[in-house]
N, C-alpha and C positions, 0 to 999 in steps of 0.2 A: 506495501500500499505506500510505501515510499514519494517511489517516482511515477506518484497519479500526473504529476504538474508538467512532464515532459509531454503528452501529446497535444496536451490542453493549449501551451503555452507557444508547438509548434504550428495546432492550427491555428493559432490567433494570431501569429507572426504572415504567417499565408494569407489569413483573411483581410487582412490592412493590407497588402500587399497588391489585395489583387481591387483596393479599391483604385489604385494608381490607373486611368485610364489607359494607360497605354501601351498595355501588360497584355507582352504575345498568346493567342492559341495556346498555345503551348502548360502554359503558364498554368492554366486555370484546369485544362485536363490533368495536370499534376494536383492545383488544387483540389479541383473534388476526391483525388484517388489519395491524399493524406489526410482530410478532411473525415471521407466516409470512414480509413480505417480507424483516426484518434477515434471517430465520436462512436465507434464497434467495441471499441475496447475499453473505456469509460463504461460506455454501457454496460458491458457485462460484466466489468466490477464494480459498479451501481447495484448490477445483480445479487451482486454475492453480499453485498451491505443492503438485501431488505432496502434498496431505494426506486419502490415503484415506479411514483411519480419521474425522477431522473429515468430510469428503463424508458423508459414513452419517451419523455422529449428524447431526449438522444437517439432513441433506435430512429425516428421520423428524421430529423435533421438528417443522422448518414442517410438512409433513403432519398432525403433529399440532394445530397452532396455522389451518391451514389453515382462513380464514370460509367458503370456501362448499360442500365437505365436510366438514360440521361431527364432530367426535365427542363424541359425548354423555355428558359426562360428572357423574358429583355433585360440589356443591360443593367439599363436604374433599376428592376426588379429584382434584379440580385445582388445589386449593391446594398440594396437596404438590407435582401434576408440575410449577408456577410451583415451587416449593423450591429443589424437583432439576434447575427449569431454570436460574437464579442459581444456581447452587452450580456446576454443571459450568463448569472453568473451559476457555476457546475463547481 
């Protein structure tokens, strides 16, 4: 349980980088993979601690950032989703 902050910090830093409007498309593909993996990992850890609310929130967030079955949104909407994801305490 010691290093739970590492995936969250990496995801947060990448989400902040996604707010830069001139990021290349490849960055967003990498962002989806990293965020999906980080949120899924933290959701599993939350399940182990019986934090069912966080399991649902993190699971849905992982699904939104899923790189295989993509959610297609406009750049403006993605920026809003990224900001909400950064702001969500976990």
